[in-house]
N, C-alpha and C positions, 0 to 999 in steps of 0.2 A: 332225525327220526320223525319229527313232527310233520315236516313237508312230505317225506316219503309216505307216511301213513295217510295223509290227506289226499295225495295224488292217487295212491292205490285204491282207496275207498271210492274216490270219484270215478275211477276207471271201472272198477268192478260193479259199482252200483248204478251207473248211468250210461255206460258206453253203449251197450246193446239197445237199451230202450230209446236213447236219443237218436241213434243212427236209424233204427227201424222207424221211429216216428217221422224223421226227416224224409225217409224214402216214401212212406205212405202219403205224406202231405204233398210231395212233389208229384207222385203218381195221380193223386186226386185232382190236383191243379191241372195237370196235363189232360186228363179225361174231361174235365169241365170245360177247358178252353176248346178242346176238340169238338164237343157238342155245340158250343156257341158258334164256332166257325161253320160247322155243318148247317145249322139252322140259318145262319146269315147267308150262306151260299145257295141254299135250297129253299129259301123262303117262299118263292112262287110255287114250287112243287108241293111244299107242305100245305099251303093254302088251297091249291088245286085239288089235292087228294083228301082234304079235311083231316090232316094228321096233326093238327095243332095240339090236341089234348095229349096225344102220345108223346110228342116232342117235349111238351111242357112237363109231363111226368118224368121223362128221362132227364131233363135238366134239373128238376127239383131233387131227384134221387142223387144225381151227381153232386148237387150243392149240399145236400144233407151229409153225404159221405165226406165232402171236403170240410164241412164244419166239424164233424165228429173227429176226423183225423187232426185238424188244427187244434181242437180242444185237448186231444191226447198229447200233442206236442207241447202245448202250453203247460199242461200238468207236469210233464217231465222237466221242462225248463224251469218251472217254479220250484220244483223239488230240488233241482240242482242248485239254483240260486239260493234257496233257503239253507242248504247244507254249507255252501261256500261262505255265506254271511255269518252263520253261526260259528263255523270253524275259524273265521277271521276274528270274530269277537273274542273267542277263547285265546287267540294269539295275543290279544291286547293285554290280557291279565296274567297269562301264563308266566312270562319272564319275571313279573313282579312277585308272583306267588313263590317262584323258585328262589328268588334272591331275598325274600323277606326275612327268613331265619338268619341268614348271614348278616343282613343289615342290622337287625335288632341285637345281634351279638357284638356289633361294633367292628366287625372285621372289614367292611367296605363302607365307602361314603355314598351319599345320595347321587352324586354326579356319576359314579361308576355304574350305578344301576341304570341311569338314563342312557349311558353309552351302551350298555348291554342290551337294553330294549331296542335302541336304534339299530344296532348290529343284527339283532335277532330278526327284526322286521325286514331289513335289507336282504339278508340271506333267505328268509322265508319267501319274499317276493320273487327272487330269482328261481329258487327250487320249486316253487308252486306255480310256475308259469303255465304248465300244462293244465293243472287243475283249475286255475283261474280263467283260462280261455277254452275250457273243454266244450262249451256250447258251440263256439265258432269252429273248433276243430271237428266236431261231430258233423256239422253242416258241410264242411269242406270234404270230409270223408264220404258223405252221402252223394255229393255232386261228383266226386271222383269215381265212385262205384257206378253211377249212372252213365258217365262218359265211357267207362271201361266196357259196360254192357253194350253201349252203342257201337264202339269200335269192334267188339267181338261180333255183333250182328252184321256190321258192314263187311268184315273180313269173311264171315260165313257166306254172305250173299255173293261176294266176289269169287270165292272158291267154287260156289255152285255155278256161277256164270262161266267160269273158266272150264269147269267139268262139262257143262252143257255145250260150250263151244267146241271142246275136244270131241264130244260125242257126235256133234253135227259134222265136224270136219272128217271124222273117221267113218261116218255112215256112207256106204256106197249108193244108197237110194236117193240121197238128197244132193241137189245141185244148188246153184246160186242164180238168182234172177239178174240179168244184165240191165243196168240202169245207165242210160246215156242222156246227156244234155244236148239240146239243139245249139249249134254254134252259128253265129251270124244272125242277121235280121232279115225281115221280109219273107219268112217262111209262112205259108198258110196253115201248115199242120201244127197244131198245138200239142197234141198227144197221140202217140202211136204205140199200140200194144200188139206184140206178135207172139203167138203160140205160148201164151202165159198159162202156167199151172202153178198154183200156190200150195205149198206143203205146210200144214199146221198140225200140232199135236192133237190127239183125239182124247180130250176130256179125261185126263189122268190115266190113259191107257198107254202101253208102250208102242202101240201102232200109230199110224198117221192117216190123215185125210188129205186127199188131193183135190183142191178146188179149182174150177175153171174148165173141167172136161165137160163138154156139152155134146148133145147129139149132132152127128155130122162133122164134129171137129175133135176127134179123140186126142189129137196132139196138143190141144189147148185152145184158149180163146184169143181172138184178135179183134182189135177195133182201131178206128182212126177218127180223131176229132179235129176238125178244121176250125179256122177262125170264123166266128159268127154262128156256129152250130151249137146245139145243146144235146146233152146225153142224159137219159133216164136209166138208172139202175133199179131193176125191179126183180123181185123173187122172194121165195119163202125164206124164213129165218134159217141161217146156217149154210146158205149156198155160196157165200163168199163176197157179199157186197162190201162189208167193212174191211175184209182182208184185201180186196182189190184196191181200196183207197189207201190202205197202209202200204201196200207194195208200191203204188204210184208215188207216195210221199217218201219212199226209201226207208220206212220203218221196218219192213218185212222183206227179206231178201232170200228166203229159203224156198226153192222151187226151181222152175226152169222157164225159159222164155226171155223176151227182151222188152224193155219199156224205154221209149224215147219221149222226152218231155221238154 
């Protein structure tokens, strides 16, 4: 009963608080690391646009949040440790208090009391394993829940990707850009684009935009780049410069036409 009561009290009193504090600390650490990585990768841009004060304020805010959540976790861990130590100290004197009347009546010897105390501590240590290691179990549970959320997010992204692929395959308006590799050596042509039209989604709308249709070439755009030549892509934002490069790299294959590279 002693071990069961201690385990139940530990679970009811510290379970939710410890797990929640572990979650919040790990979230705060992740956000703080993300901001540090962003500043490290974009240091030149931050300096160029004079955004050092903004980034410093963001980092300090994340650091203060991390310190606050770490302090909360430390308070929960201290409270749990205090309860466990107090409960363990009670266990040191409880068997003696229970056996004292029997001993003073002369019904048992002192050696029997020592054996009872040793047996009580052995059984208590086994039955209170959960209570004595509750901090580690709470941290393990928090990590497992974060991993479970990660797997759920990945599964959701995979399902959305499969649904999107099925929609693209079922859509009669969309074709596939043919991508071919040059074989053999000695060819002067490095890049050849024939009747290329790139289909991209239209900013959250169910419709689509077709890039590559220019005046005089309604069927698409064509170009040929030979060895030693240079090519300049020029145009307003949204005409398809980056989309063309993605299609040439093979990252975007929705549309029509052929690319040989």
